[in-house]
Phi, psi and omega in degrees: 000137178255125181256022183305331185304337181293337180293312179294326178296317180297318181294324183283326190264331201242152177288161176292142186217172180297151189263050168232147190297328183288332183251016185251137172275127185237150181222156176226136177234128184290157175282151179233345177215158185291139177280156179277121180276127176230159178248092183279169169237120010286171179227159175223129183226137177272124177268100186278359180278349183266150178294315175277163177287110184247133182234125173268138178226152175228146181200119181291339181234073184293149177230137187305325185260015168301153184208163178240131179229159178239134176231167165300141183290337186263349183194149168102340182291161181302145178244116179050043177079007182250135178295131174251314181213145179299151177293150176288323176216150177201162177201149176292148178227077191274350190274183177265322180212093189208189180222158173231151177248130177238128182283114183243002185297332183269358176287151177307135186286148169081358179277160172270130178238165180225130176257137180233142174260118192238150180290159187307129174050036181210180176244027177271124183284143179257339186214168175300145180290162177238127179264143181208164172226170182234161176137193182273114183302327183287341185243330192266002174273108184189158167285149184281348177209157181279328184210131187226136173268126182264182179296149184284166180229168176226143179307135175080001180240138181297141184224148179206148177207132180272118183247000185297327180294343177285349180257122178268108185252130170242098179149219192298124177291358177280007178309136180237158182240139181220149172271121180260341175207140175213131176281355178221137186279002186274349185272142174227162176220138176282159177302336182264011165095027176252114176285145179199163177154174179234112179299136179271180185292343181269357183261125173203167183082214185255122174269129178253134181232145168245121181248139184244136171256125184232158176241088187292338185278332183079357182291338182302314181209117186296340182276338182198157170259130181283151183210093186244145184231152178220148175265134179236148180234139176227121176277129179249120179273148174301156183302319187231339197273340185216156177291153177296320180241122181248351180217145181230133175237127180244134186234143169238137187208124172272119189274354181062076178053053176065014181086011187293348179273359183244143172286143178056046187300320187297312180299318182293321180292316177299315180300322181293315180295318179297318182298322181286336187072021183295146174260326180226133181232120171272123185249145172234156186051046184276349179249131179272116181293326186285323187239003177076010181291139171244100187295329182296311179293323179296314181292321178297319179296324180291323189259359182071034183254178171264158179208150168224129183234127182248158172303148181095356173096358178272141183203162175225132171240148189212138172295330184255159190298132167276114187257349180203136171265123187272141181271164175088187182088153179289165175302143183090015175231155178217127181238141180218161165250135182239136179256124180274128182299146178156174180290326177271147177281108182236118180237154178224150179256130180230126174242136172249137182230130178239094178267068191228034177291161182300319180296322180291320181290331177294336180250056181275117189305311181300331175296317179296318180297311191270324183268317185262355180057036178291144180291163178302316180298321179293322179293318179297322176295321178295323177300319178299319183281347185288336186099343181294320183295315179298320179291321177297320179295319178294320178296317179298321178295319178295324184283342189309311180293330179287320177296323178297333180256015187294338177297328179271314181236109182302147182242132174234134177233117187232146177179171166263101191268001172073005177206156181290178177261139177296340180288344181266347183259101179231173178297329181287335183257005186302325182296330180272356181238040175057036175089355181274128182244222186296339180290345180275081186271081183306124191286327184297312180293325179295322179296315183289321176293321178294341179276006177098014181261152178249131173286106191288326177296315182287334175291318180285329183229084192284355184260100182292340178280317180280330180230075184295327178068030183299134176247351178235117358206138180293329184255358176249084184265332176207170184221151177284127179216143173073235185292154178305129179085352179280130181237155175229151181297140174281126176292132182258135184211169176265096183251355178249118192226144171247120176256156179213161175209146175076220180101358182297322181297328177267358182054050181282136174234121181294127178267308178189166173223130185227151169275127188246133175207141186302325177292312184295339181251032170075039185222095172096182183269168181298136183295149176275142185283158173301134014259020181253038191263355194305323186259015173300148176290328177271119192268023183223164173265000174247144166282160176263161173240126182239123181241130185244147182226149163271146174249129183059024180070009183275152174205100189233347187210039178302327184294346181265002182269212178299162183277354180284152180263123177243123184290164183267115178245294175108131174191194197063290162251098197304132187264130174082000000 
């Protein structure tokens, strides 16, 4: 699979930036039609019959310092001959018709990687890239989810969706994709996994597809040919009678250093997003400092979505097109405009904020309140010194023109803000907050509410005592303090928040807002606490927040979204 389209998207949307992955704004745009396969000279081929990753290359004009390198497939590879990130593995390839061996056993399992054949002492590619994954062939060949809802379609309009990234392949790149069942005859799939077609006038409702990944050559594993299937759903809107999109779900999720603390992070993260049925996800800590992973681009590539990733770990991924990357905002924020499909031009503004620097986390207010018995005044002073308040003020200033236009284009601001909400600290909840009540006026949330934003979870669930909505933390239950082996309870709070403004132009009605965790939504056993958390099904130390809306008051296909049940509450123009 070639993921090259994100390069052109980045060039079209984004300003020129420094050429290191940590300081670079990166984008991903899904494929929509099959690429033309050609066999250029030079060539690079992955030999899957070898235990080590072996690559055969050919070149009519060999140069001693030509070389082969491996990068993550979703981020880091050279852009237009310019280095973005060092290769994970590399070796010289000086011959005319020869092979190189690259040790990949120690790379994170199950990820998509890309091998490139490069010109001498440069980052200029000589041949088409080769995609590969690593892991145990007997276990790691699988779809990343059992059932997935794809982007919606409309009668009489061409539709396409790339599903190859949903299949985790360890082996032969000759893997092909086929439709084995379709409730509607208009869908087709290319051998390389791009669904396409035009729904006819007789097609409406939800189209169900079963797609099969097959290995026709058998080279992948001499003992068997793999044959894996997944169920896919596509909602088809009538030509004139209903909107293409009738419901919107927005999610905010702190990934905990790109998920690097969890085993099999990619599968677990994809499963979580699919389970929620989210359309737009604001991510925090989306970049892994230790291994260079960019989870936003990786997840977008897997799901056929759009993505924008900024320095500082903030990112947005979307089922619907990201049409503009927004400028401004403090470090650790990412802003985009997203266009919702339909006959009317409907756009929304989404900002993700990650107030999670090391200095900020060292000054975490609830620790001072509960562990150090710091006074309310002392905690508020510490908040000022943490850097969070200054960043919140800068973000509010950046948001001002968008909030002023929110009636036309709804605004969402989501993030891990590193401090609780002042709306959760009342006299009734003081016992659960180490004695701090309404006098604990957390400044970050007050600044954002004062900027014209509404805390959507607290609007949908106004009782902080009955619905605390804590997102921190399922795996941080206690902490080591004082004497060796002495522990104290970790204070739990709602530090991940989705704010909103406007929505009249899209006729948004708030349905509900929930704290999401695979355990809380009927999936798996209770997570094991840090530091024995590696094999938890939920791959983060933060819970996610998922907020759902009706568009135009319509509600036609909730059963095709995530399998979790979200109750009907109502807001923006409050329903019921």
